[in-house]
N, C-alpha and C positions, 0 to 999 in steps of 0.2 A: 359258264355261259358266252362270250365273245370267240372263246376258243374253237369250238366246236359249230358256231357261223364259220368260220376261218376255214374251218377247214372242211366242213361243206360248201363253200363257195369255190374254193379251192379248189375238190369231185368236183364240181357239177355244173358252176356259172360260169358266163360266162368269159369265154379269153380275150381279157383287157388288149391282149395286143391284138384280133382281129376285129377286138367288137369296140374303141376307145368311147369315151363316151361324148355324148354330144355336145359340140361344141369349145372341145377341150384342143384345141389349134386356135380361134378364137381367143381362151380362154391365155394362152401358152403369151400370143403375142401382145394381147394387152398388161396381165406383168411382169413384162418381160420391156416394155414402155415406161409402163413406172416406175419400177426401180433405176432404170438408164434415169432419168427424170430429173432436171435439178432440183426441182422440189422435195422430192424424197431426199435426193440426196442433203440437202438445207436441213430438213426435219425429221427425218428418220420416221416415219409416220406413212404408211401406207394407204390405210384409208381416208385420212384429210387430202393427200397428192389424188388418190385416185376421186374422189368428190372433187374437191375448190380446183388444185394446182398445178389443173394437166396443159399443156401445151392444146393444141389444135390436132395432129397425129393425134395423141390416146385418147381427144374425145374419139376421132372418125372411129381407133379403135373397139372405144369402150362402147359406141353403138350401136355397130357392128355383133357386138359378144349379145346386146340384149336387145337386136333384133334377131340372131339365133337363135337364142333359147327365148324369145317368150314365141315363136314358130313352131317349138318343141311344145310351151306349155298349153295351144290353145289346139295342137293337134293332136291329145293325150283327149283333149277335153271333150273334141268332137271325137270322141268314138267310145264314146260314155251313151246310153241311153236314156239318160237323162235331159232330159229337156230343155233345162236352165245353162 
């Protein structure tokens, strides 16, 4: 079944180079910052370093990524007819 969906996506799905995922650039910058941080070099635990042990520059990138993702979520919600 997965092969069928992959085949259909490859044929009629969006072109990933023309239309990258939302916030992809912010996500990549945040991942690179965490992977290069001292916390990750010592602990080798990405999730812990992302939540607890990152420095100010990575925190700023994490906040930018959060704001980007939040804007995409609220935009989708505002397009619905449901007033909730």
